[in-house]
TORSEKOL-458496 format. One line per 5 residues: number of its first residue (from 0); their letters; for each residue x, y, z of C-alpha. Coordinates in steps of 0.02 Angstrom, whole numbers, plus 50000, padded with zeros to 5 digits. Each point is the difference from the previous one (the first is absolute). Example, Ala and Ser with C-alpha at 12.3 -4.5 7.8 and 13.67 -1.06 7.14 Angstrom:
BEGIN
0	AS	50615 49775 50390 | 50069 50172 49967
***
This chain:
BEGIN
0	QETRS	54733 53131 48840 | 50165 50035 49916 | 50141 49934 50111 | 50171 50075 49977 | 50121 49889 50095
5	NEEST	50159 50052 49910 | 50120 50069 50130 | 50060 50136 49880 | 49826 50063 49956 | 49980 50187 50025
10	DESEE	49811 49993 50011 | 49960 49911 50162 | 49812 50013 49998 | 49874 49867 49955 | 49862 50082 49899
15	DESEE	49827 49933 49967 | 49951 49980 49820 | 49839 50090 50038 | 49948 50165 49925 | 50042 50092 50160
20	EPKLK	50158 50103 49987 | 50130 49982 50140 | 50037 50151 50108 | 50186 49970 50029 | 50150 49942 49900
25	YERLS	50150 49909 50072 | 50185 49987 49971 | 50142 49922 50098 | 50124 50119 50080 | 50162 49942 49917
30	NGVTE	50177 50064 49974 | 50085 50011 50171 | 49854 49917 50089 | 50023 49843 49896 | 50183 49994 50047
35	ILQKD	49961 50025 50185 | 49865 49868 50011 | 50106 49868 49912 | 50114 49996 50153 | 49887 50070 50136
40	AASCM	49815 50013 50046 | 49895 50155 50024 | 49931 50025 50175 | 49925 50176 49989 | 49995 50154 49891
45	TVHEK	49952 50182 50018 | 49949 50112 49857 | 50040 50183 49981 | 49953 50105 49849 | 50186 50020 49961
50	FLALG	50068 49826 50034 | 49969 49829 50075 | 50081 49922 50157 | 50011 49810 50000 | 50047 49896 50153
55	THYGK	50060 49820 49988 | 50014 49844 50108 | 50190 50021 50003 | 49990 50169 50085 | 50030 50109 49848
60	VYLLD	49906 50160 49954 | 50003 50054 49818 | 49946 50167 49930 | 49926 49979 49826 | 49934 50112 49865
65	VQGNI	49826 49970 49928 | 50073 49883 49867 | 50079 49889 50134 | 50181 50057 49976 | 50107 50002 50158
70	TQKFD	50055 50175 50050 | 50064 49965 50176 | 50030 49853 50117 | 50006 49989 50191 | 50062 49851 50102
75	VSPVK	49890 50021 50154 | 49998 49829 50082 | 50047 49819 49968 | 49818 49948 50023 | 49830 50043 49927
80	INQIS	49947 50181 49980 | 49824 50014 50075 | 49951 50178 49958 | 50060 50152 49906 | 49923 50172 50033
85	LDESG	50025 50162 49904 | 49944 50175 50042 | 49899 50100 49872 | 50154 50092 49936 | 50091 49836 49964
90	EHMGV	50157 50065 50088 | 49993 49891 50157 | 49981 49813 50020 | 49959 49887 50145 | 50048 49815 49995
95	CSEDG	49968 49858 50123 | 50056 49819 49991 | 49966 49830 50075 | 50153 50012 50115 | 49927 50150 50092
100	KVQVF	50104 50132 49912 | 49918 50169 49961 | 50082 50135 49894 | 49935 50172 49954 | 50114 50101 49886
105	GLYSA	50004 50133 49868 | 50023 49947 49821 | 50083 50165 49955 | 50072 50050 50171 | 50109 49928 50137
110	EEFHE	49855 49995 50123 | 49982 49823 50072 | 49923 49906 50148 | 50035 49821 50054 | 49912 49894 50129
115	MFDCP	50007 49816 50044 | 49860 49904 50083 | 49999 49829 50080 | 49855 49944 49891 | 49954 50008 49816
120	IKIVA	49934 50168 49948 | 49861 49975 49874 | 49961 50180 49957 | 50073 50173 49995 | 49914 50161 49944
125	VHPHF	50081 50172 49989 | 49898 50158 50017 | 49931 50052 49828 | 50084 50170 50024 | 50161 49934 50076
130	VRSHF	50100 50120 49893 | 49943 50142 50113 | 50096 50027 50160 | 49850 50002 50116 | 49931 49837 49928
135	KQFVT	50150 49889 50034 | 49896 49851 50056 | 49982 49817 49956 | 49917 49848 50074 | 50054 49819 50012
140	GGKKL	49899 49845 50032 | 50051 49838 50082 | 49919 49949 50162 | 49973 50185 50034 | 49955 50151 49896
145	LLYER	50139 50125 50037 | 50006 50182 49947 | 50173 50077 49977 | 50015 50189 50006 | 50160 50100 49980
150	GWMNR	50021 50122 50142 | 50139 50097 50090 | 50174 49978 49930 | 49932 49894 49856 | 49964 49858 50117
155	WKPSV	49858 49881 49959 | 49874 49972 50137 | 49889 49844 49991 | 49824 49990 50071 | 49877 49854 50003
160	LHEGE	49841 50032 49904 | 49924 49827 50024 | 50044 49826 50065 | 49924 49844 50072 | 49898 49936 49852
165	GNIRN	50131 49899 49909 | 50120 50047 49862 | 49971 50156 49897 | 49969 49936 49823 | 49973 50157 49895
170	VKWRG	50010 50189 50018 | 49944 50138 49882 | 50033 50183 50040 | 49899 50136 49912 | 50003 50181 50055
175	HLIAW	49967 50006 50188 | 49925 49826 50007 | 50089 49833 50029 | 49908 49837 49966 | 50074 49834 50057
180	ANNMG	49945 49820 50009 | 50041 49872 50135 | 49932 49829 50042 | 49836 50073 50065 | 49953 50128 49868
185	VKILD	50037 50171 49927 | 50028 50160 50101 | 50012 50181 49947 | 50098 50129 50099 | 49982 50188 49987
190	MISKQ	50178 50070 50013 | 49940 50173 50045 | 49902 49950 50155 | 50100 49838 50024 | 49833 49911 50022
195	RITNV	49945 49836 49927 | 49836 50033 49913 | 49942 49827 49947 | 50023 49814 50007 | 49936 49896 49853
200	PRDDI	50005 49816 50050 | 50041 49869 49870 | 49855 49891 49944 | 50075 49827 49976 | 50110 49963 50151
205	SLRPD	50030 49822 49941 | 50124 50060 49870 | 50181 50015 50055 | 50047 50185 49994 | 50177 49957 49947
210	MYPCS	49939 49895 49852 | 49855 50114 49949 | 50062 50174 50046 | 49894 50156 50004 | 50008 50119 49852
215	LCWKD	49983 50187 50036 | 49984 50141 49876 | 49960 50185 50022 | 49892 50060 49855 | 50016 50178 50062
220	NLTLI	50039 50086 50166 | 49835 49944 50078 | 49955 49836 49913 | 50082 49835 50050 | 49974 49837 49904
225	IGWGN	50024 49840 50099 | 50014 49827 49923 | 50022 49847 50110 | 49962 49822 49955 | 49856 50015 49879
230	SVKIC	49922 50155 50079 | 50013 50180 49941 | 49954 50153 50102 | 50008 50181 49944 | 50010 50117 50150
235	SVKER	49976 50187 50005 | 50077 50108 50137 | 49880 50137 50054 | 49998 50145 50123 | 49895 49974 50154
240	HASEM	49870 50134 50040 | 50046 50110 50148 | 49845 49947 50096 | 50056 49818 49992 | 50179 50027 50057
245	RDLPN	49997 49969 50188 | 50150 49886 50031 | 49999 49931 49823 | 50129 50037 49864 | 49955 50144 49886
250	RYVEI	49996 49880 49851 | 49914 49837 49967 | 49996 49870 49861 | 49848 49945 49899 | 50000 49844 49892
255	VFQFD	49916 50060 49839 | 50025 49841 49894 | 50023 49820 50052 | 49997 49843 49894 | 50080 49828 49981
260	TEFYI	50098 49931 49853 | 50014 49824 49930 | 50188 49990 50031 | 50129 50053 50130 | 50061 50178 49986
265	SGLAP	50186 50032 49973 | 49992 50185 49957 | 49887 50149 49971 | 50010 50162 49901 | 49875 50135 49948
270	ICDQL	49961 50043 49819 | 49881 50148 49986 | 49845 49949 50099 | 50038 49814 49978 | 50119 49876 50080
275	VILSY	50141 49893 49932 | 50014 49838 50099 | 50144 49876 49988 | 49933 49830 50051 | 50084 49838 50050
280	VKESS	49911 49850 49925 | 49997 49817 50047 | 49920 49869 49890 | 49969 49813 50015 | 50063 49875 49873
285	EKTEV	49859 49897 49927 | 50107 49842 50000 | 50088 50005 50170 | 49877 50116 50091 | 50152 50086 50080
290	ECCAR	50003 50190 50014 | 50138 50088 49907 | 50049 50181 49970 | 49926 50078 49845 | 50046 50155 49909
295	PRLDI	49962 50160 50097 | 49858 50111 49936 | 49992 50185 49979 | 49821 50062 50010 | 49921 50171 49980
300	VQPLP	49841 50016 50103 | 49872 50135 50031 | 49964 50011 50188 | 49818 50000 50053 | 49934 50027 50179
305	ESCEE	49993 49813 50038 | 50069 49917 49843 | 50103 50037 49845 | 49984 49992 49813 | 50140 49919 49901
310	ISSDA	50061 50110 49859 | 50141 49890 49936 | 50099 49849 50056 | 50167 49939 49934 | 50101 49846 50050
315	LTVRG	50186 50040 50003 | 50136 49879 49950 | 50147 50046 50111 | 50158 49898 50016 | 49989 49866 50133
320	FQENE	49818 50034 50045 | 49979 49814 50042 | 50114 50020 50153 | 49939 50168 50065 | 49893 50034 50153
325	CRDYH	49880 50145 50032 | 50135 50093 50099 | 50121 49990 49853 | 49898 50119 49892 | 49998 50188 50019
330	LEYSE	49909 50138 49903 | 50078 50172 49989 | 49941 50144 49892 | 50053 50169 49934 | 49862 50125 50029
335	GESLF	50049 50124 49866 | 50008 49878 49854 | 49876 49862 50050 | 50137 49868 49994 | 49976 49843 50104
340	YIISP	50147 49888 50046 | 49968 49818 50043 | 50150 49935 50100 | 50036 49816 50024 | 50163 49916 50052
345	RDVVV	50051 49959 49822 | 49911 50132 49898 | 49941 50181 49992 | 49856 50039 49883 | 49940 50175 49958
350	AKERD	49814 50030 49964 | 49953 50158 49909 | 49834 50078 49957 | 49968 49972 49816 | 50014 50159 49896
355	QDDHI	49915 50040 49836 | 50133 49908 49901 | 49965 49843 50102 | 49814 50025 49975 | 50026 50009 49812
360	DWLLE	50113 49846 50006 | 49862 49903 50086 | 49868 50059 49875 | 50111 49949 49854 | 50033 49831 50080
365	KKKYE	49812 49975 50015 | 49979 50060 49820 | 49895 50148 50055 | 50075 50112 49868 | 49858 50126 49994
370	EALMA	50017 50036 50186 | 50189 50003 49987 | 49993 50127 49859 | 49879 50108 50098 | 50108 49990 50157
375	AEISQ	50155 50049 49902 | 49911 50149 49922 | 49936 50062 50168 | 50170 49981 50086 | 50116 50034 49854
380	KTVKK	50099 50128 50103 | 50036 49878 50141 | 50020 49838 49902 | 50184 49965 49969 | 50008 49823 49936
385	HKILD	49860 49996 49873 | 49963 50101 49843 | 49825 50030 49937 | 50052 49954 49824 | 50073 49832 50051
390	IGLAY	49843 49955 50098 | 49891 50054 49855 | 50097 49896 49874 | 49990 49849 50115 | 49812 50030 50015
395	INHLV	49981 50006 49810 | 50098 49838 49980 | 49894 49918 50133 | 49839 50050 49912 | 50066 49938 49834
400	EKGEY	50044 49833 50078 | 49824 49988 50070 | 49926 50038 49830 | 49921 50165 50054 | 50063 50089 49845
405	DLAAR	49878 50145 49999 | 50038 50046 50181 | 50187 49982 49966 | 49984 50117 49850 | 49902 50126 50102
410	KCQKV	50134 49999 50135 | 50131 50038 49868 | 49927 50175 49985 | 50029 50033 50185 | 50165 49909 50022
415	LGKNT	50095 50040 49840 | 49948 50182 49992 | 50108 50094 49874 | 50140 49872 49987 | 50001 49961 49814
420	ELWEF	50131 49861 50015 | 49895 49905 50126 | 49844 50026 49896 | 50084 49927 49846 | 50067 49854 50103
425	EVYKF	49825 49961 50065 | 49927 50013 49824 | 50119 49867 49936 | 49963 49892 50151 | 49813 50012 49967
430	KEIGQ	50033 49960 49817 | 50092 49840 50047 | 49848 49939 50097 | 49879 50058 49865 | 49914 50133 50106
435	LKALS	50036 50161 49907 | 49813 50030 49988 | 49985 50011 50189 | 50141 50129 50005 | 49938 50106 49855
440	RYLPR	49870 50097 50101 | 50132 50061 50122 | 50146 50044 49887 | 50056 50181 50023 | 49946 50118 49862
445	RDPVL	50069 50164 50062 | 50147 50032 50117 | 50080 49881 49973 | 49984 49939 49822 | 50079 49832 49958
450	KPLIY	50086 49951 49839 | 49882 49989 49849 | 50048 49817 49982 | 49915 49961 50167 | 49832 50071 49944
455	EMVLH	50015 49921 49828 | 50033 49831 50081 | 49840 50017 50103 | 49898 50054 49848 | 50062 49853 49898
460	EFLES	49950 49884 50143 | 49822 50067 49994 | 49994 50003 49810 | 50035 49814 49995 | 49859 49951 50118
465	DYEGF	49884 50142 50048 | 49943 50127 49870 | 49885 50091 50122 | 50138 50018 50129 | 50117 50062 49863
470	ATLIK	49872 50130 49947 | 49979 50056 50181 | 50187 50027 50022 | 50013 50098 49837 | 49860 50112 50061
475	EWPGD	50071 50025 50175 | 50186 50012 49962 | 50073 50161 49927 | 50058 49973 49822 | 50179 50053 50039
480	LYNNT	50035 49852 50115 | 50039 49882 49857 | 50055 49999 49818 | 49836 50030 49912 | 50061 49937 49831
485	IIVQA	50045 49828 50070 | 49831 49979 50084 | 49906 50059 49844 | 50092 49871 49895 | 49958 49864 50127
490	VVDHL	49815 50046 49994 | 50002 50004 49809 | 50077 49825 49999 | 49861 49935 50113 | 49867 50084 49891
495	KKDPQ	50062 49899 49852 | 49938 49846 50093 | 49837 50080 50057 | 49960 50151 49888 | 49827 50033 50074
500	NRTLL	50051 50002 50183 | 49920 50160 50063 | 50107 50006 50158 | 50162 49997 49901 | 49933 50125 49874
505	RTLAE	49947 50119 50138 | 50170 49983 50084 | 50090 50028 49835 | 49902 50161 49976 | 50056 50059 50173
510	LYTYD	50181 49957 49958 | 49986 50098 49836 | 49932 50145 50101 | 50150 49995 50119 | 50112 49996 49846
515	QRYGR	49906 50151 49926 | 49943 49900 49850 | 49825 50067 50021 | 49939 49963 49826 | 50026 49814 50020
520	ALEIY	49926 50004 50173 | 49848 50091 49932 | 49973 49868 49866 | 49998 49862 50130 | 49883 50095 50115
525	LTLRH	49879 50032 49858 | 50007 49818 49948 | 49965 49948 50179 | 49871 50138 50022 | 50089 50044 50160
530	KDVFQ	49930 50134 50113 | 50170 50085 50019 | 50009 50049 49816 | 49925 50173 50027 | 50110 50031 50152
535	LIHKH	50151 49952 49896 | 49952 50121 49861 | 49973 50145 50119 | 50154 49964 50107 | 50121 49990 49854
540	NLFSS	49910 50116 49877 | 49979 49865 49867 | 49870 50092 49896 | 50109 49996 49846 | 50006 49810 50016
545	IRDKI	49811 49979 50004 | 49954 50099 49844 | 49974 49838 49905 | 49931 49905 50150 | 49846 50103 50036
550	VLLMD	49882 49862 49943 | 50085 49876 50119 | 49984 50122 50143 | 49817 50032 49962 | 49965 49814 49988
555	FDSEK	50083 49974 50169 | 49912 50138 50098 | 49910 50129 49894 | 49956 50112 50147 | 50178 50016 50067
560	AVDML	50070 50012 49824 | 49883 50143 49951 | 50037 50094 50161 | 50186 49982 49969 | 49985 50056 49818
565	LDNED	49892 50150 50042 | 50116 50051 50142 | 50148 49998 49883 | 49933 50083 49841 | 50162 50095 49983
570	KISID	50095 49836 49979 | 49872 49902 49897 | 49885 50113 49900 | 49814 49973 49977 | 50023 49979 49813
575	RVVEE	50129 49864 50029 | 49886 49903 50117 | 49850 50014 49883 | 50107 49942 49855 | 50066 49849 50097
580	LENRP	49821 49952 50047 | 49932 50018 49824 | 49977 49814 49979 | 49922 49982 50172 | 49849 50119 49995
585	ELQHV	49931 49937 50165 | 50163 50052 50087 | 50004 50160 49898 | 49827 50042 50066 | 50056 49970 50182
590	YLHRL	50146 50118 49977 | 49902 50138 49912 | 49856 49986 50122 | 50116 50026 50149 | 50084 50143 49907
595	FKRDH	49831 50084 49969 | 49952 49980 50184 | 50162 50082 50051 | 49993 50142 49874 | 49859 50032 49873
600	HKGQR	50115 50093 49880 | 50167 49905 49991 | 49938 49863 49885 | 49881 50109 49898 | 50070 49939 49834
605	YHEKQ	49942 49824 50047 | 49823 50047 50052 | 49929 49949 49831 | 50086 49830 50017 | 49935 49985 50177
610	ISLYA	49819 50009 49940 | 50020 49832 49912 | 50102 49930 50146 | 49867 50047 50127 | 49863 49933 49888
615	EYDRP	50093 49834 49983 | 50073 49971 50173 | 49921 50117 50125 | 49825 50063 49953 | 49954 50054 50180
620	NLLPF	50136 50132 49990 | 49956 50057 49823 | 49865 50124 50050 | 50106 50079 50140 | 50142 50015 49873
625	LRDST	49885 50087 49873 | 49940 50119 50133 | 50174 50044 50066 | 50097 50008 49838 | 50009 50166 49909
630	HCPLE	50106 49931 49858 | 49889 49857 49946 | 49930 50014 49819 | 49812 49992 50028 | 49957 49942 49822
635	KALEI	50120 49854 50015 | 49934 49956 50171 | 49819 50012 49939 | 50039 49887 49854 | 50079 49867 50111
640	CQQRN	49860 50008 50128 | 49866 49987 49867 | 50089 49853 49920 | 50005 49910 50167 | 49824 50059 50046
645	FVEET	50060 50084 50161 | 49841 50096 50037 | 50053 50097 50154 | 50162 50055 49922 | 49909 50045 49837
650	VYLLS	49871 50103 50096 | 50139 50094 50088 | 50093 50035 49839 | 49842 50058 49909 | 49957 50119 50140
655	RMGNS	50179 50063 50006 | 49996 50030 49812 | 49837 50102 50019 | 49881 49869 49931 | 49896 49990 50159
660	RSALK	49839 49949 49912 | 50083 49848 49921 | 50076 49957 50168 | 49830 50011 50084 | 49921 49896 49865
665	MIMEE	50132 49868 50024 | 49967 49996 50187 | 49815 49978 49972 | 50013 49874 49859 | 50154 49900 50046
670	LQDVD	50003 50010 50188 | 49813 50031 50026 | 50046 50081 50165 | 49883 50145 50038 | 50095 50048 50157
675	KAIEF	50161 50014 49903 | 49910 50098 49864 | 49930 50120 50129 | 50171 50018 50080 | 50074 50036 49830
680	AKEQD	49868 50133 49965 | 50033 50079 50169 | 50187 50008 49964 | 49972 50081 49830 | 49863 50117 50067
685	DGELW	49927 50023 49824 | 49812 50028 49972 | 50005 49914 49831 | 50070 49844 50081 | 49858 49998 50125
690	EDLIL	49878 50018 49856 | 50080 49854 49907 | 49997 49897 50159 | 49816 50034 50026 | 49957 49961 49818
695	YSIDK	50096 49837 50008 | 49919 49947 50163 | 49819 50052 49964 | 49948 49830 49936 | 50101 49900 50126
700	PPFIT	49911 49990 50170 | 50157 49946 50101 | 50094 50149 49931 | 49855 50117 50042 | 50005 49937 50180
705	GLLNN	50187 50036 50009 | 49974 50174 49928 | 49860 50039 50120 | 50111 49948 50146 | 50151 50104 49949
710	IGTHV	49947 50141 49883 | 49907 50110 50122 | 50147 50107 50053 | 50063 50033 49823 | 49847 50006 49885
715	DPILL	49820 50044 50033 | 49917 49828 50021 | 49838 50072 49922 | 50089 49997 49833 | 50021 49812 50017
720	IHRIK	49829 49966 50075 | 49907 50091 49859 | 50084 49888 49872 | 49950 49836 50080 | 49869 49912 49893
725	EGMEI	49830 49961 50069 | 49984 49827 50071 | 50187 49963 50009 | 50042 49893 50148 | 50147 50072 50093
730	PNLRD	50073 49895 50142 | 50005 50085 50170 | 49917 50155 49932 | 49922 50046 50168 | 50168 49993 50087
735	SLVKI	50079 50104 49863 | 49864 50135 50012 | 50015 50003 50189 | 50188 50024 49981 | 49973 50143 49876
740	LQDYN	49883 50085 50124 | 50123 49973 50141 | 50140 50072 49895 | 49890 50150 49958 | 49955 50030 50181
745	LQILL	50184 49985 50044 | 50044 50132 49871 | 49865 50118 50070 | 50066 49974 50177 | 50178 50033 49942
750	REGCK	49948 50161 49913 | 49904 50063 50151 | 50146 49960 50112 | 50120 50090 49885 | 49884 50150 49995
755	KILVA	49993 50011 50189 | 50189 49990 50012 | 50018 50135 49866 | 49879 50120 50085 | 50083 49973 50169
760	DSLSL	50173 50030 49927 | 49941 50157 49909 | 49924 50071 50160 | 50157 49960 50098 | 50112 50084 49873
765	LKKMH	49885 50153 49992 | 50009 50021 50187 | 50188 49981 49996 | 50013 50133 49862 | 49887 50117 50099
770	RTQMK	50108 49980 50157 | 50156 50031 49900 | 49932 50156 49917 | 49943 50069 50167 | 50177 49997 50070
775	GVLVD	50104 50158 50013 | 50153 50033 49893 | 50163 50068 50070 | 50058 50159 49915 | 50168 50076 50053
780	EENIC	50144 50104 49933 | 50074 49854 49901 | 49846 49984 49887 | 49997 50098 49836 | 49867 50055 49879
785	ESCLS	49994 49879 49855 | 49968 50144 49880 | 50121 50140 50049 | 50119 49885 50095 | 50016 50127 50142
790	PILPT	49971 49954 50184 | 49817 49968 50031 | 50003 50105 50158 | 50048 50184 49991 | 50146 50064 50102
795	DTSKS	49887 50121 50088 | 49858 49902 50070 | 49915 50155 50069 | 49940 50042 49825 | 49850 49914 49925
800	FSVVV	50029 49852 49881 | 49899 49862 49920 | 50060 49821 49964 | 49911 49857 49912 | 50049 49819 50043
805	FHCRH	49935 49854 49898 | 49978 49822 50063 | 50145 49948 49891 | 50110 50109 50114 | 50039 50127 49865
810	MFHRE	49992 50179 50067 | 49969 50167 49910 | 49981 50183 50043 | 49822 50051 49967 | 50058 50133 49880
815	CLPVS	50108 49872 49907 | 49852 49890 49952 | 49918 50039 49832 | 49824 50069 50005 | 49872 49863 49962
820	NTVSS	49891 50030 49850 | 49875 49867 50050 | 49838 50029 50087 | 50053 49881 50142 | 50099 50078 50138
825	VQFCN	50101 49839 50026 | 50183 50020 49959 | 50119 49863 49942 | 50188 49976 50023 | 50083 50056 49840
830	ICSAK	50144 49877 50018 | 49893 49846 50029 | 49875 50049 49867 | 50139 50020 49873 | 50067 49825 50042
835	HRGPG	49827 49924 49986 | 50005 49948 50180 | 49824 50057 50029 | 49936 50161 50077 | 50062 50056 50169
840	SAVLE	49872 50095 50099 | 50056 50138 50112 | 49999 49938 50177 | 50064 50151 50088 | 50002 50186 49967
845	MMK	50105 50103 50115 | 49970 50184 50008 | 50068 50127 50119
***
């Protein structure tokens, strides 16, 4: 425990060094109070929200402000003031003293009452609403509990409320209820019915009531807290049900909480749903084994039905505590502000609930900076003493002292925000301890931007010890944060020591890119064969810079290079690329091949060159090229293929040049592939080729078998069979003959099937034509004669007329048709006959 024995200390609490935060803070009430208590001793005090009233052993009453300054002084009596009472308005005061004097007077009016008793008066209590005319009442307590009421002619009429159980030790008046304590226990009186509604006996009757007085406190209008000895009771005043009334008071009291404490109680006060208890403590000396007075304790407890839970406990160092008794301490409180006043003869200490500033103070004292920073951010509108920035800076310094440099650097982002001066200060501080690397990841890069020197300093730090980290920063940081020329020169100086360092070279290329020196960057990328080279060319349109670097690009990645060159023919022509690749035919072939795949006609002037390139580097694609190219010189191609003995390509070229017989001969002699020969003959569909094929195969049994298996649908197999020599052994002849018969039967079946379909279709069409010709044809006034062009129907239909209508829908008057010179009586449409559309037979003849 931290003991503060200095008489002038303003913090009078003893705090544990544990991690638990105290609930209250303490300060000594000074100024006028210090002056008073140097010459006198405090005997009692009453607290109002506007001022304090302090009574002394020399019979003085002082009115004080909340800072302890004297505002008014009353000489009441030459002896000890026992009690001071104030009404709720703070305009009337009641005072009683040890010599039996009682005074009730107005602080701001001439109203005053005096009374003298023949015994000491321990207590006085004015009505809470004394300021009102119909509540002019107060009670006094000596051997009797007397109620004074102002009546007719402003005379005060006393009446005895209670007597016969010893001296009245304490009285608390709240609303319509008066609670008082005597030697026997605590009573409560209902002022409306003038009935006593309870009697709560004291537990430990062995204690002298004058040495260990009862403490009373109203938490609200219906809840009374009683502390006596080491026992605490919380009583609730409740309304009695009408059915239980009989001769009983209409109210009763229920004890809702009851528990014992470790020490003797000197005062009580509520704080939310908890209790503040001022305790008198005695302790034994280990050497003399004699009890002596210890410092009083102020505890906050949570009441439970039969016990309590201690929330906090503080030992208070008040002046002269070694000489004080339990009765010398008093606890008063201000309900509105949660202020608790501990009164002793030589000292007055004020306990306050700790606010957010105090909470942050405690966290900083315990070095809990993270929690302090969070608390300040949450309560920044209510915190007055602390600034978030100051706490944050203290937190950063604490982390640096602990060696947690990365965490300290990360907190800089949050704490320093956009304050460039603080950022620069922290950078220099990190530089002094050699931890710029830790800070580099969190330096601001946009809004705000620090001086270029700051970033250059960090880059130089990395360049001296960590090339990879330097490269990472160059990639992540925008190029306008620092002076690019200075950093480039620094990298060049390091490359003199290590010219082949790929990391430095790659970083230098990026720096050149930031500086728009793309040509130099491109050279480095190509040397390093870096994947970003193509992206760099596209992004900055560097095609003019790569005209003489096409071979390097192709060596690096031929596929990407060709795609890029073909996509940008307008910037680098085909002729330029082919020229650059002249000494690298294998790369030239890759480019021209991809060009041909993309467009068969763009590179037509290089098709002759491509024949040799395909033959040398890519024979599988030679035949497809010969088939697809329309600009390839066939004689040149044939010459190259014959030189290299490319049979398939030679066969194709011979057939394409019209020399099918030579091509077939080559297939038979070079390839000896009857199936391919048959396929070739089928493609050409030339009888002479079939004849040559048969003649060539007639003395070769395997070829005859192949012909028998495949020739049946193109050539009459009898032609082949008749030419087979007697006695020649032909492998699988039976199977071949069976296949020929099966193919023949299949052809017969196909023909019969086709015939049936043809007959059925012809019959169906004939029936359809017959139905169509049997239909009637509409003839009305809009139709005209195709010969005389007059309406087909006469205006007078009563006269006789004759009309001829053909199936082609042409109509004629009978008399307009020419007379037929033929023997047949069938007439034909003149119009359709003239157009060679075929004859139209008359389908309808109308006569009337």
